[in-house]
PQR file of N, CA, C, O and H, with PARSE charges and radii, in Angstrom:
ATOM      1  N   MET A   1       2.846   5.176 -10.423 -0.4000 1.5000
ATOM      2  CA  MET A   1       2.358   4.589 -10.553 -0.0000 2.0000
ATOM      3  C   MET A   1       1.168   4.911 -10.801  0.5500 1.7000
ATOM      4  O   MET A   1       0.825   5.550  -9.806 -0.5500 1.4000
ATOM      5  N   PRO A   2      -0.042   4.854 -11.804 -0.5600 1.5000
ATOM      6  CA  PRO A   2      -1.390   5.164 -12.009  0.2800 2.0000
ATOM      7  C   PRO A   2      -1.979   5.302 -10.621  0.5500 1.7000
ATOM      8  O   PRO A   2      -1.440   4.560  -9.800 -0.5500 1.4000
ATOM      9  N   GLY A   3      -2.772   5.927 -10.241 -0.4000 1.5000
ATOM     10  CA  GLY A   3      -3.724   6.146  -8.746 -0.0000 2.0000
ATOM     11  C   GLY A   3      -2.947   5.518  -7.951  0.5500 1.7000
ATOM     12  O   GLY A   3      -3.303   4.366  -7.702 -0.5500 1.4000
ATOM     13  H   GLY A   3      -3.210   6.530 -10.908  0.4000 1.0000
ATOM     14  N   LEU A   4      -2.184   5.812  -7.558 -0.4000 1.5000
ATOM     15  CA  LEU A   4      -1.764   5.760  -6.283 -0.0000 2.0000
ATOM     16  C   LEU A   4      -1.487   6.677  -5.551  0.5500 1.7000
ATOM     17  O   LEU A   4      -0.296   6.961  -5.686 -0.5500 1.4000
ATOM     18  H   LEU A   4      -1.895   6.748  -7.760  0.4000 1.0000
ATOM     19  N   LEU A   5      -2.264   7.637  -4.436 -0.4000 1.5000
ATOM     20  CA  LEU A   5      -2.304   8.257  -4.049 -0.0000 2.0000
ATOM     21  C   LEU A   5      -1.463   8.759  -2.554  0.5500 1.7000
ATOM     22  O   LEU A   5      -1.549   9.846  -1.983 -0.5500 1.4000
ATOM     23  H   LEU A   5      -3.231   7.406  -4.326  0.4000 1.0000
ATOM     24  N   ILE A   6      -0.820   7.811  -2.255 -0.4000 1.5000
ATOM     25  CA  ILE A   6      -0.836   7.771  -1.393 -0.0000 2.0000
ATOM     26  C   ILE A   6       0.254   6.747  -0.332  0.5500 1.7000
ATOM     27  O   ILE A   6      -0.288   5.864   0.333 -0.5500 1.4000
ATOM     28  H   ILE A   6      -0.750   6.928  -2.719  0.4000 1.0000
ATOM     29  N   GLU A   7       1.658   6.924  -0.248 -0.4000 1.5000
ATOM     30  CA  GLU A   7       2.225   5.138   0.225 -0.0000 2.0000
ATOM     31  C   GLU A   7       2.414   5.431   1.242  0.5500 1.7000
ATOM     32  O   GLU A   7       2.257   6.609   1.564 -0.5500 1.4000
ATOM     33  H   GLU A   7       2.098   7.641  -0.788  0.4000 1.0000
ATOM     34  N   ILE A   8       2.872   4.371   2.262 -0.4000 1.5000
ATOM     35  CA  ILE A   8       3.312   5.123   3.847 -0.0000 2.0000
ATOM     36  C   ILE A   8       4.181   3.792   4.399  0.5500 1.7000
ATOM     37  O   ILE A   8       3.710   2.900   5.104 -0.5500 1.4000
ATOM     38  H   ILE A   8       2.999   3.414   2.001  0.4000 1.0000
ATOM     39  N   TRP A   9       6.081   3.906   3.724 -0.4000 1.5000
ATOM     40  CA  TRP A   9       6.436   2.726   4.981 -0.0000 2.0000
ATOM     41  C   TRP A   9       6.691   2.378   5.900  0.5500 1.7000
ATOM     42  O   TRP A   9       6.683   3.275   6.743 -0.5500 1.4000
ATOM     43  H   TRP A   9       6.463   4.631   3.151  0.4000 1.0000
ATOM     44  N   LEU A  10       7.007   1.238   6.340 -0.4000 1.5000
ATOM     45  CA  LEU A  10       7.433   1.216   7.864 -0.0000 2.0000
ATOM     46  C   LEU A  10       7.895   0.349   8.029  0.5500 1.7000
ATOM     47  O   LEU A  10       7.815  -0.687   7.369 -0.5500 1.4000
ATOM     48  H   LEU A  10       7.013   0.509   5.655  0.4000 1.0000
ATOM     49  N   THR A  11       8.579   0.596   9.088 -0.4000 1.5000
ATOM     50  CA  THR A  11      10.202  -0.515   9.163 -0.0000 2.0000
ATOM     51  C   THR A  11      10.069  -0.343  10.742  0.5500 1.7000
ATOM     52  O   THR A  11      10.090   0.621  11.508 -0.5500 1.4000
ATOM     53  H   THR A  11       8.643   1.437   9.624  0.4000 1.0000
ATOM     54  N   SER A  12       9.832  -2.557  10.952 -0.4000 1.5000
ATOM     55  CA  SER A  12       9.586  -2.487  12.717 -0.0000 2.0000
ATOM     56  C   SER A  12      11.638  -2.306  12.936  0.5500 1.7000
ATOM     57  O   SER A  12      12.472  -1.769  12.208 -0.5500 1.4000
ATOM     58  H   SER A  12       9.815  -3.340  10.330  0.4000 1.0000
ATOM     59  N   ALA A  13      11.816  -3.295  14.724 -0.4000 1.5000
ATOM     60  CA  ALA A  13      12.495  -2.627  15.152 -0.0000 2.0000
ATOM     61  C   ALA A  13      13.223  -3.615  14.628  0.5500 1.7000
ATOM     62  O   ALA A  13      14.432  -3.430  14.765 -0.5500 1.4000
ATOM     63  H   ALA A  13      11.139  -3.731  15.316  0.4000 1.0000
ATOM     64  N   ASP A  14      12.851  -4.821  13.951 -0.4000 1.5000
ATOM     65  CA  ASP A  14      13.460  -6.263  14.022 -0.0000 2.0000
ATOM     66  C   ASP A  14      14.047  -5.961  12.468  0.5500 1.7000
ATOM     67  O   ASP A  14      14.888  -6.683  11.932 -0.5500 1.4000
ATOM     68  H   ASP A  14      11.869  -4.971  13.840  0.4000 1.0000
ATOM     69  N   GLY A  15      13.685  -5.230  12.086 -0.4000 1.5000
ATOM     70  CA  GLY A  15      14.232  -4.841  10.247 -0.0000 2.0000
ATOM     71  C   GLY A  15      13.301  -5.177   9.554  0.5500 1.7000
ATOM     72  O   GLY A  15      13.575  -5.015   8.365 -0.5500 1.4000
ATOM     73  H   GLY A  15      13.002  -4.643  12.522  0.4000 1.0000
ATOM     74  N   HIS A  16      11.913  -5.736   9.793 -0.4000 1.5000
ATOM     75  CA  HIS A  16      10.275  -6.471   8.718 -0.0000 2.0000
ATOM     76  C   HIS A  16       9.871  -5.066   8.316  0.5500 1.7000
ATOM     77  O   HIS A  16       9.204  -4.239   8.937 -0.5500 1.4000
ATOM     78  H   HIS A  16      11.691  -5.867  10.759  0.4000 1.0000
ATOM     79  N   LEU A  17      10.442  -5.002   7.124 -0.4000 1.5000
ATOM     80  CA  LEU A  17       9.344  -3.924   5.971 -0.0000 2.0000
ATOM     81  C   LEU A  17       7.774  -4.014   5.799  0.5500 1.7000
ATOM     82  O   LEU A  17       7.367  -5.170   5.912 -0.5500 1.4000
ATOM     83  H   LEU A  17      10.984  -5.674   6.620  0.4000 1.0000
ATOM     84  N   ASP A  18       6.867  -3.137   5.571 -0.4000 1.5000
ATOM     85  CA  ASP A  18       6.031  -3.316   5.671 -0.0000 2.0000
ATOM     86  C   ASP A  18       4.915  -1.860   4.673  0.5500 1.7000
ATOM     87  O   ASP A  18       5.973  -1.599   4.102 -0.5500 1.4000
ATOM     88  H   ASP A  18       7.198  -2.198   5.480  0.4000 1.0000
ATOM     89  N   GLY A  19       4.317  -1.267   4.310 -0.4000 1.5000
ATOM     90  CA  GLY A  19       3.664  -0.694   3.696 -0.0000 2.0000
ATOM     91  C   GLY A  19       2.034  -0.357   3.918  0.5500 1.7000
ATOM     92  O   GLY A  19       1.319  -1.352   4.046 -0.5500 1.4000
ATOM     93  H   GLY A  19       3.457  -1.479   4.774  0.4000 1.0000
ATOM     94  N   VAL A  20       1.381   0.959   3.976 -0.4000 1.5000
ATOM     95  CA  VAL A  20       0.820   0.781   3.656 -0.0000 2.0000
ATOM     96  C   VAL A  20       0.313   2.491   2.007  0.5500 1.7000
ATOM     97  O   VAL A  20       0.699   3.641   1.796 -0.5500 1.4000
ATOM     98  H   VAL A  20       1.961   1.767   3.873  0.4000 1.0000
ATOM     99  N   HIS A  21      -0.729   1.470   1.333 -0.4000 1.5000
ATOM    100  CA  HIS A  21      -0.689   2.208   0.210 -0.0000 2.0000
ATOM    101  C   HIS A  21      -2.881   2.590  -0.362  0.5500 1.7000
ATOM    102  O   HIS A  21      -3.796   1.803  -0.600 -0.5500 1.4000
ATOM    103  H   HIS A  21      -1.043   0.537   1.504  0.4000 1.0000
ATOM    104  N   VAL A  22      -2.828   3.810  -0.348 -0.4000 1.5000
ATOM    105  CA  VAL A  22      -4.303   4.314  -0.769 -0.0000 2.0000
ATOM    106  C   VAL A  22      -4.697   4.431  -2.498  0.5500 1.7000
ATOM    107  O   VAL A  22      -4.151   5.099  -3.376 -0.5500 1.4000
ATOM    108  H   VAL A  22      -2.084   4.450  -0.154  0.4000 1.0000
ATOM    109  N   TRP A  23      -5.394   3.870  -2.536 -0.4000 1.5000
ATOM    110  CA  TRP A  23      -5.117   3.986  -4.712 -0.0000 2.0000
ATOM    111  C   TRP A  23      -6.706   4.218  -5.290  0.5500 1.7000
ATOM    112  O   TRP A  23      -7.517   3.300  -5.409 -0.5500 1.4000
ATOM    113  H   TRP A  23      -5.838   3.328  -1.822  0.4000 1.0000
ATOM    114  N   ALA A  24      -6.793   4.685  -5.399 -0.4000 1.5000
ATOM    115  CA  ALA A  24      -7.362   5.680  -6.301 -0.0000 2.0000
ATOM    116  C   ALA A  24      -8.802   4.723  -6.810  0.5500 1.7000
ATOM    117  O   ALA A  24      -9.822   5.172  -7.333 -0.5500 1.4000
ATOM    118  H   ALA A  24      -6.133   5.431  -5.303  0.4000 1.0000
ATOM    119  N   ASP A  25      -8.583   3.712  -6.567 -0.4000 1.5000
ATOM    120  CA  ASP A  25     -10.214   2.482  -7.009 -0.0000 2.0000
ATOM    121  C   ASP A  25      -8.920   1.481  -7.114  0.5500 1.7000
ATOM    122  O   ASP A  25      -7.693   1.548  -7.183 -0.5500 1.4000
ATOM    123  H   ASP A  25      -7.755   3.348  -6.142  0.4000 1.0000
ATOM    124  N   GLU A  26     -10.499   0.025  -7.068 -0.4000 1.5000
ATOM    125  CA  GLU A  26      -9.696  -1.097  -7.853 -0.0000 2.0000
ATOM    126  C   GLU A  26      -9.074  -1.497  -8.283  0.5500 1.7000
ATOM    127  O   GLU A  26      -8.172  -2.296  -8.030 -0.5500 1.4000
ATOM    128  H   GLU A  26     -11.496  -0.030  -7.012  0.4000 1.0000
ATOM    129  N   GLU A  27      -9.623  -0.751  -9.477 -0.4000 1.5000
ATOM    130  CA  GLU A  27      -9.007  -0.828 -11.239 -0.0000 2.0000
ATOM    131  C   GLU A  27      -7.423  -1.162 -11.722  0.5500 1.7000
ATOM    132  O   GLU A  27      -6.729  -2.033 -12.246 -0.5500 1.4000
ATOM    133  H   GLU A  27     -10.355  -0.102  -9.682  0.4000 1.0000
ATOM    134  N   ASP A  28      -7.367   0.664 -10.946 -0.4000 1.5000
ATOM    135  CA  ASP A  28      -5.628   0.893 -10.393 -0.0000 2.0000
ATOM    136  C   ASP A  28      -4.556   0.136  -9.549  0.5500 1.7000
ATOM    137  O   ASP A  28      -3.393  -0.194  -9.778 -0.5500 1.4000
ATOM    138  H   ASP A  28      -7.931   1.372 -10.520  0.4000 1.0000
ATOM    139  N   HIS A  29      -5.331   0.000  -8.566 -0.4000 1.5000
ATOM    140  CA  HIS A  29      -5.277  -1.022  -7.137 -0.0000 2.0000
ATOM    141  C   HIS A  29      -4.750  -3.208  -8.691  0.5500 1.7000
ATOM    142  O   HIS A  29      -3.807  -3.969  -8.904 -0.5500 1.4000
ATOM    143  H   HIS A  29      -6.277   0.268  -8.380  0.4000 1.0000
ATOM    144  N   GLY A  30      -5.621  -3.084  -8.966 -0.4000 1.5000
ATOM    145  CA  GLY A  30      -5.746  -4.570  -9.667 -0.0000 2.0000
ATOM    146  C   GLY A  30      -4.650  -4.498 -10.897  0.5500 1.7000
ATOM    147  O   GLY A  30      -4.184  -5.560 -11.309 -0.5500 1.4000
ATOM    148  H   GLY A  30      -6.388  -2.465  -8.793  0.4000 1.0000
ATOM    149  N   ALA A  31      -4.192  -3.111 -11.550 -0.4000 1.5000
ATOM    150  CA  ALA A  31      -3.767  -4.078 -12.790 -0.0000 2.0000
ATOM    151  C   ALA A  31      -2.116  -3.810 -12.379  0.5500 1.7000
ATOM    152  O   ALA A  31      -1.132  -4.079 -13.068 -0.5500 1.4000
ATOM    153  H   ALA A  31      -4.571  -2.248 -11.215  0.4000 1.0000
ATOM    154  N   LEU A  32      -2.178  -2.952 -10.502 -0.4000 1.5000
ATOM    155  CA  LEU A  32      -0.283  -2.788 -10.040 -0.0000 2.0000
ATOM    156  C   LEU A  32       0.242  -4.600 -10.241  0.5500 1.7000
ATOM    157  O   LEU A  32       1.231  -5.132 -10.747 -0.5500 1.4000
ATOM    158  H   LEU A  32      -2.977  -2.734  -9.941  0.4000 1.0000
ATOM    159  N   LEU A  33      -1.311  -5.251  -9.379 -0.4000 1.5000
ATOM    160  CA  LEU A  33      -0.888  -6.707  -8.848 -0.0000 2.0000
ATOM    161  C   LEU A  33      -1.126  -7.647 -10.273  0.5500 1.7000
ATOM    162  O   LEU A  33      -0.609  -8.763 -10.328 -0.5500 1.4000
ATOM    163  H   LEU A  33      -2.114  -4.819  -8.967  0.4000 1.0000
ATOM    164  N   ALA A  34      -1.799  -7.212 -11.217 -0.4000 1.5000
ATOM    165  CA  ALA A  34      -1.185  -7.686 -12.262 -0.0000 2.0000
ATOM    166  C   ALA A  34      -0.261  -7.769 -13.330  0.5500 1.7000
ATOM    167  O   ALA A  34      -0.292  -8.676 -14.163 -0.5500 1.4000
ATOM    168  H   ALA A  34      -2.219  -6.306 -11.172  0.4000 1.0000
ATOM    169  N   GLY A  35       0.603  -6.795 -13.327 -0.4000 1.5000
ATOM    170  CA  GLY A  35       1.781  -5.814 -13.971 -0.0000 2.0000
ATOM    171  C   GLY A  35       3.366  -6.359 -13.719  0.5500 1.7000
ATOM    172  O   GLY A  35       4.004  -6.459 -12.671 -0.5500 1.4000
ATOM    173  H   GLY A  35       0.629  -6.059 -12.651  0.4000 1.0000
ATOM    174  N   ASP A  36       3.668  -6.614 -14.870 -0.4000 1.5000
ATOM    175  CA  ASP A  36       5.127  -7.102 -14.273 -0.0000 2.0000
ATOM    176  C   ASP A  36       6.071  -6.105 -13.360  0.5500 1.7000
ATOM    177  O   ASP A  36       7.216  -6.532 -13.509 -0.5500 1.4000
ATOM    178  H   ASP A  36       3.150  -6.533 -15.722  0.4000 1.0000
ATOM    179  N   LEU A  37       6.096  -4.837 -12.382 -0.4000 1.5000
ATOM    180  CA  LEU A  37       6.232  -5.088 -10.936 -0.0000 2.0000
ATOM    181  C   LEU A  37       6.212  -5.948  -9.985  0.5500 1.7000
ATOM    182  O   LEU A  37       7.084  -6.461  -9.284 -0.5500 1.4000
ATOM    183  H   LEU A  37       5.166  -4.490 -12.261  0.4000 1.0000
ATOM    184  N   ALA A  38       4.587  -6.074 -10.089 -0.4000 1.5000
ATOM    185  CA  ALA A  38       4.748  -7.065  -9.296 -0.0000 2.0000
ATOM    186  C   ALA A  38       4.843  -8.476  -9.618  0.5500 1.7000
ATOM    187  O   ALA A  38       4.942  -9.296  -8.705 -0.5500 1.4000
ATOM    188  H   ALA A  38       3.878  -5.657 -10.658  0.4000 1.0000
ATOM    189  N   ALA A  39       4.828  -8.738 -10.513 -0.4000 1.5000
ATOM    190  CA  ALA A  39       5.317 -10.633 -10.935 -0.0000 2.0000
ATOM    191  C   ALA A  39       7.386 -10.553 -10.679  0.5500 1.7000
ATOM    192  O   ALA A  39       8.092 -11.499 -10.329 -0.5500 1.4000
ATOM    193  H   ALA A  39       4.748  -8.072 -11.254  0.4000 1.0000
ATOM    194  N   ALA A  40       7.722  -9.515 -10.913 -0.4000 1.5000
ATOM    195  CA  ALA A  40       9.522  -8.763 -10.454 -0.0000 2.0000
ATOM    196  C   ALA A  40       9.202  -9.081  -9.033  0.5500 1.7000
ATOM    197  O   ALA A  40       9.600 -10.195  -8.692 -0.5500 1.4000
ATOM    198  H   ALA A  40       7.149  -8.747 -11.197  0.4000 1.0000
ATOM    199  N   LEU A  41       8.690  -8.509  -8.274 -0.4000 1.5000
ATOM    200  CA  LEU A  41       8.437  -8.811  -6.959 -0.0000 2.0000
ATOM    201  C   LEU A  41       8.009  -9.507  -6.406  0.5500 1.7000
ATOM    202  O   LEU A  41       7.728  -9.349  -5.218 -0.5500 1.4000
ATOM    203  H   LEU A  41       8.367  -7.604  -8.550  0.4000 1.0000
ATOM    204  N   ALA A  42       7.755 -10.751  -7.200 -0.4000 1.5000
ATOM    205  CA  ALA A  42       7.363 -12.216  -6.394 -0.0000 2.0000
ATOM    206  C   ALA A  42       8.804 -12.725  -6.450  0.5500 1.7000
ATOM    207  O   ALA A  42       9.294 -13.426  -5.565 -0.5500 1.4000
ATOM    208  H   ALA A  42       7.982 -10.879  -8.165  0.4000 1.0000
ATOM    209  N   THR A  43       9.228 -12.462  -7.174 -0.4000 1.5000
ATOM    210  CA  THR A  43      10.398 -13.447  -7.751 -0.0000 2.0000
ATOM    211  C   THR A  43      11.554 -12.755  -7.179  0.5500 1.7000
ATOM    212  O   THR A  43      12.553 -13.473  -7.145 -0.5500 1.4000
ATOM    213  H   THR A  43       8.830 -11.892  -7.893  0.4000 1.0000
ATOM    214  N   ASP A  44      11.738 -11.396  -6.652 -0.4000 1.5000
ATOM    215  CA  ASP A  44      13.311 -11.169  -5.419 -0.0000 2.0000
ATOM    216  C   ASP A  44      13.105 -11.960  -4.619  0.5500 1.7000
ATOM    217  O   ASP A  44      12.061 -12.135  -3.990 -0.5500 1.4000
ATOM    218  H   ASP A  44      10.926 -10.812  -6.679  0.4000 1.0000
ATOM    219  N   PRO A  45      14.424 -12.723  -4.533 -0.5600 1.5000
ATOM    220  CA  PRO A  45      14.630 -13.220  -3.122  0.2800 2.0000
ATOM    221  C   PRO A  45      14.451 -12.646  -2.142  0.5500 1.7000
ATOM    222  O   PRO A  45      13.844 -13.297  -1.292 -0.5500 1.4000
ATOM    223  N   ARG A  46      14.705 -11.750  -1.902 -0.4000 1.5000
ATOM    224  CA  ARG A  46      14.976 -10.781  -0.771 -0.0000 2.0000
ATOM    225  C   ARG A  46      14.269 -10.018  -0.591  0.5500 1.7000
ATOM    226  O   ARG A  46      14.567  -8.868  -0.267 -0.5500 1.4000
ATOM    227  H   ARG A  46      15.199 -11.221  -2.592  0.4000 1.0000
ATOM    228  N   ILE A  47      12.254 -10.783  -0.874 -0.4000 1.5000
ATOM    229  CA  ILE A  47      11.235 -10.669  -0.510 -0.0000 2.0000
ATOM    230  C   ILE A  47      10.647 -12.006  -0.480  0.5500 1.7000
ATOM    231  O   ILE A  47      10.499 -12.862  -1.352 -0.5500 1.4000
ATOM    232  H   ILE A  47      12.012 -11.717  -1.137  0.4000 1.0000
ATOM    233  N   VAL A  48      10.110 -11.910   1.790 -0.4000 1.5000
ATOM    234  CA  VAL A  48      10.282 -13.427   2.285 -0.0000 2.0000
ATOM    235  C   VAL A  48       8.536 -13.239   1.639  0.5500 1.7000
ATOM    236  O   VAL A  48       8.157 -12.092   1.403 -0.5500 1.4000
ATOM    237  H   VAL A  48      10.231 -11.215   2.499  0.4000 1.0000
ATOM    238  N   ASP A  49       7.958 -13.947   1.491 -0.4000 1.5000
ATOM    239  CA  ASP A  49       5.885 -14.354   1.740 -0.0000 2.0000
ATOM    240  C   ASP A  49       5.338 -13.175   2.127  0.5500 1.7000
ATOM    241  O   ASP A  49       4.491 -13.117   3.019 -0.5500 1.4000
ATOM    242  H   ASP A  49       8.266 -14.879   1.683  0.4000 1.0000
ATOM    243  N   PRO A  50       5.855 -11.969   1.375 -0.5600 1.5000
ATOM    244  CA  PRO A  50       4.251 -11.092   0.473  0.2800 2.0000
ATOM    245  C   PRO A  50       3.291 -11.320   0.505  0.5500 1.7000
ATOM    246  O   PRO A  50       2.880 -11.885  -0.508 -0.5500 1.4000
ATOM    247  N   THR A  51       2.216 -11.054   1.681 -0.4000 1.5000
ATOM    248  CA  THR A  51       0.851 -10.503   1.430 -0.0000 2.0000
ATOM    249  C   THR A  51       0.131  -9.307   0.829  0.5500 1.7000
ATOM    250  O   THR A  51       0.734  -8.235   0.884 -0.5500 1.4000
ATOM    251  H   THR A  51       2.550 -10.594   2.504  0.4000 1.0000
ATOM    252  N   VAL A  52      -1.119  -9.335   0.241 -0.4000 1.5000
ATOM    253  CA  VAL A  52      -1.640  -8.009   0.106 -0.0000 2.0000
ATOM    254  C   VAL A  52      -3.080  -8.437   0.957  0.5500 1.7000
ATOM    255  O   VAL A  52      -3.585  -9.541   1.155 -0.5500 1.4000
ATOM    256  H   VAL A  52      -1.609 -10.205   0.197  0.4000 1.0000
ATOM    257  N   ARG A  53      -3.416  -7.344   1.279 -0.4000 1.5000
ATOM    258  CA  ARG A  53      -5.067  -8.096   2.041 -0.0000 2.0000
ATOM    259  C   ARG A  53      -5.391  -6.149   1.368  0.5500 1.7000
ATOM    260  O   ARG A  53      -4.515  -5.287   1.300 -0.5500 1.4000
ATOM    261  H   ARG A  53      -3.005  -6.447   1.117  0.4000 1.0000
ATOM    262  N   GLY A  54      -6.914  -5.970   0.969 -0.4000 1.5000
ATOM    263  CA  GLY A  54      -7.785  -4.922   0.732 -0.0000 2.0000
ATOM    264  C   GLY A  54      -8.482  -4.783   1.316  0.5500 1.7000
ATOM    265  O   GLY A  54      -9.391  -5.608   1.411 -0.5500 1.4000
ATOM    266  H   GLY A  54      -7.626  -6.670   1.024  0.4000 1.0000
ATOM    267  N   TRP A  55      -8.430  -3.201   2.332 -0.4000 1.5000
ATOM    268  CA  TRP A  55      -8.844  -2.894   2.847 -0.0000 2.0000
ATOM    269  C   TRP A  55     -10.627  -1.558   2.247  0.5500 1.7000
ATOM    270  O   TRP A  55     -10.350  -0.983   1.194 -0.5500 1.4000
ATOM    271  H   TRP A  55      -7.692  -2.531   2.255  0.4000 1.0000
ATOM    272  N   SER A  56     -11.399  -1.353   2.535 -0.4000 1.5000
ATOM    273  CA  SER A  56     -12.551  -0.982   2.098 -0.0000 2.0000
ATOM    274  C   SER A  56     -12.177   0.780   3.157  0.5500 1.7000
ATOM    275  O   SER A  56     -11.333   0.956   4.036 -0.5500 1.4000
ATOM    276  H   SER A  56     -11.624  -1.820   3.390  0.4000 1.0000
ATOM    277  N   VAL A  57     -12.922   1.508   2.733 -0.4000 1.5000
ATOM    278  CA  VAL A  57     -12.329   3.144   3.687 -0.0000 2.0000
ATOM    279  C   VAL A  57     -14.141   3.017   4.123  0.5500 1.7000
ATOM    280  O   VAL A  57     -15.114   2.795   3.403 -0.5500 1.4000
ATOM    281  H   VAL A  57     -13.607   1.365   2.019  0.4000 1.0000
ATOM    282  N   ASP A  58     -14.036   3.249   5.484 -0.4000 1.5000
ATOM    283  CA  ASP A  58     -14.340   4.039   7.127 -0.0000 2.0000
ATOM    284  C   ASP A  58     -15.397   4.994   6.549  0.5500 1.7000
ATOM    285  O   ASP A  58     -16.121   4.322   5.815 -0.5500 1.4000
ATOM    286  H   ASP A  58     -13.245   3.429   6.069  0.4000 1.0000
ATOM    287  N   ALA A  59     -15.654   5.834   6.563 -0.4000 1.5000
ATOM    288  CA  ALA A  59     -15.882   7.329   6.019 -0.0000 2.0000
ATOM    289  C   ALA A  59     -15.910   7.553   7.374  0.5500 1.7000
ATOM    290  O   ALA A  59     -14.876   8.034   7.838 -0.5500 1.4000
ATOM    291  H   ALA A  59     -15.065   6.380   7.159  0.4000 1.0000
ATOM    292  N   ALA A  60     -17.200   7.241   8.461 -0.4000 1.5000
ATOM    293  CA  ALA A  60     -17.283   7.364   9.238 -0.0000 2.0000
ATOM    294  C   ALA A  60     -16.244   7.478  10.538  0.5500 1.7000
ATOM    295  O   ALA A  60     -16.386   8.664  10.835 -0.5500 1.4000
ATOM    296  H   ALA A  60     -18.040   6.850   8.084  0.4000 1.0000
ATOM    297  N   PRO A  61     -15.855   7.255  10.921 -0.5600 1.5000
ATOM    298  CA  PRO A  61     -14.009   8.122  11.766  0.2800 2.0000
ATOM    299  C   PRO A  61     -12.582   9.317  11.142  0.5500 1.7000
ATOM    300  O   PRO A  61     -11.533   9.867  11.477 -0.5500 1.4000
ATOM    301  N   PRO A  62     -13.779   9.093   9.781 -0.5600 1.5000
ATOM    302  CA  PRO A  62     -12.108  10.872   9.595  0.2800 2.0000
ATOM    303  C   PRO A  62     -13.536  11.292   9.288  0.5500 1.7000
ATOM    304  O   PRO A  62     -13.587  11.399   8.062 -0.5500 1.4000
ATOM    305  N   ALA A  63     -14.073  11.423   9.528 -0.4000 1.5000
ATOM    306  CA  ALA A  63     -15.582  12.930   9.542 -0.0000 2.0000
ATOM    307  C   ALA A  63     -14.952  13.451  11.070  0.5500 1.7000
ATOM    308  O   ALA A  63     -14.581  14.608  11.268 -0.5500 1.4000
ATOM    309  H   ALA A  63     -14.031  11.337  10.523  0.4000 1.0000
ATOM    310  N   ILE A  64     -14.902  12.079  12.364 -0.4000 1.5000
ATOM    311  CA  ILE A  64     -14.662  12.837  13.403 -0.0000 2.0000
ATOM    312  C   ILE A  64     -13.695  13.483  13.852  0.5500 1.7000
ATOM    313  O   ILE A  64     -13.776  14.582  14.400 -0.5500 1.4000
ATOM    314  H   ILE A  64     -15.204  11.139  12.204  0.4000 1.0000
ATOM    315  N   THR A  65     -12.490  12.714  13.613 -0.4000 1.5000
ATOM    316  CA  THR A  65     -10.561  12.820  13.090 -0.0000 2.0000
ATOM    317  C   THR A  65      -9.964  12.516  12.499  0.5500 1.7000
ATOM    318  O   THR A  65      -9.028  11.716  12.493 -0.5500 1.4000
ATOM    319  H   THR A  65     -12.425  11.821  13.168  0.4000 1.0000
ATOM    320  N   PRO A  66     -10.792  13.630  11.350 -0.5600 1.5000
ATOM    321  CA  PRO A  66      -8.667  13.757  10.894  0.2800 2.0000
ATOM    322  C   PRO A  66      -7.795  13.717  10.484  0.5500 1.7000
ATOM    323  O   PRO A  66      -7.313  14.839  10.330 -0.5500 1.4000
ATOM    324  N   VAL A  67      -7.217  12.957  10.167 -0.4000 1.5000
ATOM    325  CA  VAL A  67      -6.423  12.908   9.068 -0.0000 2.0000
ATOM    326  C   VAL A  67      -5.398  14.072   8.788  0.5500 1.7000
ATOM    327  O   VAL A  67      -5.549  14.645   7.709 -0.5500 1.4000
ATOM    328  H   VAL A  67      -7.609  12.045  10.293  0.4000 1.0000
ATOM    329  N   ARG A  68      -4.470  14.463   9.533 -0.4000 1.5000
ATOM    330  CA  ARG A  68      -3.139  15.522   8.841 -0.0000 2.0000
ATOM    331  C   ARG A  68      -2.135  14.830   8.576  0.5500 1.7000
ATOM    332  O   ARG A  68      -1.608  13.996   9.313 -0.5500 1.4000
ATOM    333  H   ARG A  68      -4.347  13.997  10.409  0.4000 1.0000
ATOM    334  N   LEU A  69      -1.696  15.266   7.086 -0.4000 1.5000
ATOM    335  CA  LEU A  69      -0.149  13.889   7.316 -0.0000 2.0000
ATOM    336  C   LEU A  69       0.946  16.016   7.101  0.5500 1.7000
ATOM    337  O   LEU A  69       0.864  17.164   6.665 -0.5500 1.4000
ATOM    338  H   LEU A  69      -2.124  15.944   6.487  0.4000 1.0000
ATOM    339  N   PRO A  70       1.389  15.478   7.497 -0.5600 1.5000
ATOM    340  CA  PRO A  70       2.967  16.800   7.466  0.2800 2.0000
ATOM    341  C   PRO A  70       3.346  16.842   5.841  0.5500 1.7000
ATOM    342  O   PRO A  70       3.509  15.939   5.020 -0.5500 1.4000
ATOM    343  N   PRO A  71       3.407  18.218   5.752 -0.5600 1.5000
ATOM    344  CA  PRO A  71       3.954  18.040   3.573  0.2800 2.0000
ATOM    345  C   PRO A  71       5.331  17.225   3.470  0.5500 1.7000
ATOM    346  O   PRO A  71       5.830  16.806   4.515 -0.5500 1.4000
ATOM    347  N   THR A  72       5.656  17.102   2.834 -0.4000 1.5000
ATOM    348  CA  THR A  72       7.065  16.362   2.324 -0.0000 2.0000
ATOM    349  C   THR A  72       7.393  17.399   1.562  0.5500 1.7000
ATOM    350  O   THR A  72       8.434  17.378   0.906 -0.5500 1.4000
ATOM    351  H   THR A  72       5.251  17.442   1.985  0.4000 1.0000
TER
END
């Protein structure tokens, strides 16, 4: 997906899925939401009550405690 920098999938103990996605910019994120993939996911009966929330980057905390993800 153009502009997708990081994708982290999360699974709860009761089997619910969630994810964190980091995009290069709002335009790439918006293009995904307006595209065919989002439309297909919205009609998938296995996906119940999907939500999308946008967050901005707070540069101060990472400057103090940098995050280092393990190599894949």
